[in-house]
N, C-alpha and C positions, 0 to 999 in steps of 0.2 A: 363461621369464621369471623374473628374480631375485625372491626372496621379498619383498623390500622394495617393489619395484614392483608385485608382485601384490597386496600388502596395500593399497597406495595406490589401485590400480584398484578394488578391492572397496569401499574406504571412500568414494571419490568417487562411485561409481556408486550407492551406497546411497541409497534414497529417490527416485531418478529414475524417471519413468514410461517414458521411452524414451531410448535413446542411439544415435546414428547416427555411427559404428557401434562395436561392441565391439572389433573387430579394429583399426580405426584408432586408437582410444583407447589400447589396449594398446601399439601400436607407437609412438605419439607420446610416451607417458609414458616408454617405454624410451629413446627418442632424447633426450628432455629430461634424463633422469637421466645418460646417458652423456656428453652434451655440456654438462651443467650449464647448460642454457638453459631458463629457465622458460617454460611455455606462457602464451600471452596469452588470457585468458578474458574475453570480452565480455559485458556486460550493459547494457541501455539502459532508461531510464525517462523518459517524457514528463512534464514539469512542468505537467500540465493542472490541478493543484490545488496548494496550498502544502505539503501534508504527505504524507510517505510513511506507509503504513499497514502493518498486520501482514501483509497479503497480499504486499507487497514483501519482507518479512523472510524468507519461505521461500527465495527466491533469494539474498538477501544472506547468509543462514546458509551456504548451499552455497558461495557465493563465498569466504566466510571460510575454509571448509574447504580450498578450493583454495589459498588464501594460506598456510595453516598447513603445506601440503606444499611451499611455496616458489614457487608460481606467481604471476603478475602479473594483477591484475584491471584491465580497461579499462572504467571506468564512464562510460557515455555519457549525458549529459543532453540529451534530445531537444528542445532549445529551438527548433529549426526545425520538426521533425515535429509537435510539440505544437500548432502553429498549424493544422495540418490536422486532427489528431485521429485516433487509431488506430480504424479501422472494425471491428476485431475484435469479434465477437459483438454488433454493433449492428444493429438492425432498421430504422434510419433514419440519414440523414446527420447527423453531429455538427456543431453550430455551430462555426465557426472562431474561435479565440482571437486577440486582438491581440498584437502583439509586446510591448507594455508589460505585459499580463497575464501572459504566459509568463515574461518577464524577472523579474517580481516573485516568481513562484512558484519559479523556478530558484534564486534566491538562498538559499532555505532548504534545498535538497537536499544541498549539500555537507556541511554540519555534521551533517545527519541520518544520512547513510550511514556516517560515521565513528563512530557509536555501535556499529556492527557490524564494519566493515572496518578492516583495518590500513592506516593512512595511508601507511606506507613501502612498501607493496606494491600501491598503487592509483594508477592514472593516470586523472585526471578529464578528459574531453573534452566539448565542446559541439558538436553536429553542425551548428550554424550556421557553424562554422569553414570547412567545405568545401561545405555545401549552398547557402549564400548566394553562394558564388563560382561556382556552375555557370552557364554561359552557355546560351543557347537551344539551340545545337548539342549541348551536353553533355546536356541534358534529352532531346533527340531520340535521342541515342545510347543513353542509359539506357533510355528507354521502348521502344526497338527490341529489347531483350533478351527481352521477354515478349510473348506474344500475349494478346488479350482472352479467348480460349478458355481459356488456362491460368489467367488470373486468376479466371475464373468458376468454376474448380474449387474455389476457396476456399469453404468451407461457408457463411459468412455472405453473401458475394456471390451465391452460387448460390441461396440461399433468397430473397433480395430480388429477384433477377432473375425467378425462377419466380413470385413473388407480384406482380410488376409494380410493386414499390416502387422509387423512384428510387435510382440509384447515381451520385454525383457523379464526374466524371472525375478530380478531384483525389484521390479515395479510392483509385482504381486505382494512383496514384503512390506511395501510402504504403508498401506492401511493398517497392517498388523503392528508395525512399529509405532505408528501414531496412536493406535488403540492401547498399546502397552504403556505409553506415557501416562494415560489415564489411570492405569493400575498403579504405577509407581507414585503418583501424587495423590491417589485416592480422591479423585475429583467427584464433586456432587453434581456438577452441571458443566457441559462443554458448549462453548459458543463457536459458530463458524458460519461461513456463507452457505447459501443453498447448494452450491456445488460440492460442499464438504459433507453432506448428509451421510453418505455411505461410510466415510471414515469415522464420523462421530458415532455412528451406530456400532461399528466394530469395537470401539472402546467400551461401549455399553455392554456388549456381549462378553468381551474378555474379562471385565470386572466380575461377571457372574462366575467365570471359571476360577478366578482367584478369590472367590467367596466374599466379594465386596458388594455393597449396595450399588446397583448399576446407576451410572450417571444419567441425569436428564440431558436432553439434547435441545438446543435452541438454534434455529437457523435464521439468518438475517439476509436481507436482499443484497444482491451484488450491485455495486455502483459502476455505471458506465464510465469509461474514460473520456478523454478530451475529444475523441472522434465521434462520440455520441452513439456508438454502436456496440463495440466489444466491451466486455468487462475490463475495468482498469487493471492493467498488468504490464510489467516490464517487457514481457514477451511480445506484446502488441504495440509497444512504444507510445502508449497513450496515457501515461501517468502524470500526476502532479505530486511530486515528492514533498514531504513536509520540511525537507532541508533545502528546497529551492531558494534561490535568492529572492528577496522581496519583489524585485522587478519581474523575474521570471514567473513567480507564483501569481502575481497580479495579472500579468499578461495572459497566462494560460487560462485563468478563470474567465477573463474577458473574452477569450476565444471559444468558450463553451457554447454549444447550440442552446438556444433559448429554452428549449423543452427540458433541459437538464437542470436549469437553475433552481426551480422549486424543489427538485429531489435533493440537490446538494444542500439547500437550506434546511430541509426537513431532516436529512440523515446526518449532517455534520455540524450544524451550527450549535453554538453554545446558547443561543437565544432560546427563550422559552417557546415551546410549541404553541402556546396560546397566541403568539404573535404571528403564527403562520398565515391565517386568513388575511390579516392586514398587509403582510408582505406580498401575498399573491395579488392583492388589489393594486398595491403600488407598482408592482412589477408589470402588471398588464397595461398600466397607463404609461409608465416610463421604463421600458425594459433595460435600456442602456444604463440608466442611473441605478436601477435595482441591482443589476449585475455588478456594477462598480461598488455599490454598498456592500454586497456580499464579498467581493474580492478584498475590499478594505478590511472587513471583519476577519477574514481568514488570515491575512497577512499580519494583522494585529495579534491574533491568537498565537501564531507560530513564530512571530518575530516581536514587534512592538508597535505601538501606536504611531510613533514618529516615522518609522520605516514605511508603514502602511500609507500614511498621508503623502510621503515623498513619492512612493510608487504610483499612487493615483495621479499626483501632479505630473509626473514624467509621462505617464500613459496619455494623459490629456494633451500634453505638449506634442507628443509624437503623432498621435492619431487624430486629434481634433484640431489642434493648432498647427500641425505639420512642422513642429520644431524638433529639437534634439534634446536628449537627457542632459540635465545640468552637470552630472558627475560621471564622465566617461573615463574608465580606467585607461592607463597608458603603460605600455611595455616597451622594453628595448631589446633588440635582437642583435647578435654579434655577426651581422652580415650587411652588405650594401645592396645586394640584389638577390632575389629569390623568386621561385615560382609562387604565385598567389596560393595555390593549393597547399603548398608546404607551410606558408605563413599561417593560413587559417587553421591548420592542424596543430602546429607548434604552439600557437597562442591559446588553443583550447576553444576557439570560436566554432570549430567543427570537431567531432569526435574521431574522425578518420579521414584519410584522403578520399575514400569513396564517397563519404558524406559531403565533403567539400566539392567534389566534382558534380554531385547531384544538385547541390544548392546553386552552383554556377549555371548548370544546364537549365534549371528551373527559373532562372532570373532572380534569385534571392540574394545575390552578393553585389555590394556596391563599394567602390573605392573613391573616397572624397565625393560621394553623391552620384558617381557615374556607375550605371549598371554594367557588370562585366559578364560577357557571354562566352569568352574563350577560356577553356580550362587550362590552356598552356600559357596563360598570361603571366609575364614576368613583371615584378614591381621593383622599383628603386627605392631604397631606404636611405634617408639622410637625417640631418639634425632636426628638420621640421617633421612633425608626426603626420602620418597618413590616417585618415578616418576610415576604418573598415566597418561595414554593416553586413550582418548575416540575418536574413529573415526580417521580421518586423521589430524585434526586441533586443537583438544583440549588437552592441557597439563597442569598438575598441580603437584606441589610438596606438599606432606602431611607428617607431623610428629606430634608426641605427644607434648602437651603444657608443660608437666611437665619435 
């Protein structure tokens, strides 16, 4: 194998958990180089929520690496499959989303992926293009390609079946629909997390049925979320969205367990991996500063340098110097008196009244610096703003509009 292709093989394989298979990959890279025909690299994301998070970035970084070697990325927005919901690692059936909910979420995805991917080497497709067009006989033909026994080999289905937990018939269709996406875009290789291996292999098998060259499969490590335990997922409430405000993003990264910081650097950083040993050395001697450097890097990457420096300065003011952020937003409400729980919800400091009550109960809410422990607390609004604080990083000034 020519040295340049050999180097490409080693670089693209770096960081992968599993590649099916090395021999195929080497052969396809060599053919692509000789024929000057880029490989078609498939990656799909279901818009089950509005934002992509750092967990998605592991795959997007690898996709960008493929693009830098001249290959084409087929980014599939699963606006049809999102309505079912991927059952991977689920212990119960996921509630189905409406078409309107999925459509609203999907609109945000395109702009987000191009924070990482090269637009000129990316083809964006929506799987509703072909899945909505399937007729009943097409579904029957697709479902005939796999047996129930084979689907039950999938770990999460197997566990639920053994435990007597329900498995909706539509969930069995999910791997087949994801696999059919590979057929429709004629993928050469599909990327996914280690939890997606079964689905990726279904695509490989279905391509054989449609007389296509079966796609190669590359699995990547799952990134733990801010809790340091579970994989990053909206379902676990432990995500760092790439659309977070600079302040929130910086703060969440600073709250990561120290053990995760090297993994985040290695999996997500734009910095060359040859800097990894020096980063580890610096981090072991000054972990707080190392974490702050990483947080600054990510905020710069997803926002800009100015916002990153501002976020770092504010974080230091709040936590090291015990001060307040310089720029606290202010809102006006058309009322003179209200329950604190209602104000926290209406202003967006808390997502729901339930969350507001929990934060008060846990001692995470302050009004003008005073910790509030009564969930029935009434507050008076006037011309002078009240300073509300929720948790360690959310601040807001509130006053009456009249």
